[in-house]
Phi, psi and omega in degrees: 000130181270146179221153175235166182261119178239140181236129179206160176299152181296336181269006176243155182268344185212161177289173004276164180262116178257106185273145175248186181286330182276154179291144181215157175289151186219145178233135180241131180236141175272122181252324180206144175219162179223136173060028176248127182300144181296330182272006180290161178249131178264130178237129178235133183236128175233108186067238179261008184251131179238139175228139179215154181196163177293148184299319185272010182282333181073012182277143174281158179253113183252138183232126177271132176049074180266136176290130180302336181274355179294147176257133178282128175255118186251122182230143176248123181243143181250135177283128181248350179185159179222134179217160183230149175227127176263115185281140172274161177301129180275127182252028178097353181248155180288147177234144181245138182229156175245125182253128178248131181282125182294324181284333180220089184302337180286348181262121179225163178211143175249129183235158177240128180242128180214158181295153179219141183279358176082005178289172180286175182295151179301158180297323181301318180295321180294319180294319177299319178296319178295320179295320180293322177295318179297317178297319179294321176297320178295315179299317180297318181294319179299320180294314179298325181283320183289328180275348180085000182296318182299313180296321181294313181295320176298321177296317178299318180295322179298320178293321178297317180295324181285316183276328184049063181289160180294321177241092184294333181291317176296321179298314180291323181298323179295324179289326179291336178261029175061029177092351180277159185278332182217158180296333182291338181270001180288134176290140182273097178245139178293142178288150180304318182295318179297322178296321179290323182288330183289137179295144180295138180294133181294140181295138181298136180288143178296147182297141179295136180301137181291141179295131179296137182296136179296137179297149179298133181296131179295139179297146181301140182299134180286124178296132180289147179296135179295133179299147182300139182292124178282145181292128179294134179297141181294150179298148183300324182297320182293320179297319179296320179296321181295320178291320182290320184268116178293151182290158184294327180296320178295324180295318180295323180295318178298320182295323180293317178295323177295321182296319180294320183289334181280000000 
């Protein structure tokens, strides 16, 4: 079953809730919800007043005298266990009990129950609460100043007062979106903090020099023609024998000439 959240004054039956400057009672009704378990518990806080009920109870959340500037805090709580304690008659002394959760036996709690006179909280608690509130307010102011939100919102309010637009909320929303009409038209720029947190991009390394192409292999040297073999000179002994011994043809010629002469 779907439900929605409706806010209206307690003396009206339906929204819208028109707040004035004076405090007024307020009623909040769940009309539709999505993806919330039926057994969940809804808690709504307005200022210092908290109201809670089961999601499927259908009960309204009523707040007496709510400051118009209060912000509603809406919380969804899931039940993780249920336990019961039967109290004994209190005779003026504190009693201690141990609670075991039926849905989860491993979950237990020990509580102390003692009589109380019904008076308000001790002064120490009130002073401690005031100190914690003052510390929280200081932390909130420091945060708004360091982030620049306070100065920005003050500047927007000054422009609203000066211009007095018919719909101040749309006018302020446009300034919150840097002057653009819709979030989709916003330019996507990195935030300064994100840029500082991101490591600086390493400078691109110079391209590695290309390997020189290997030179063409020189053709193998052509072997030179071997010089013609020179005739080896005859040994000296052979030459002397050739000179000493006349050739046979010459001897025959001499014999013929001698024969003719005779």
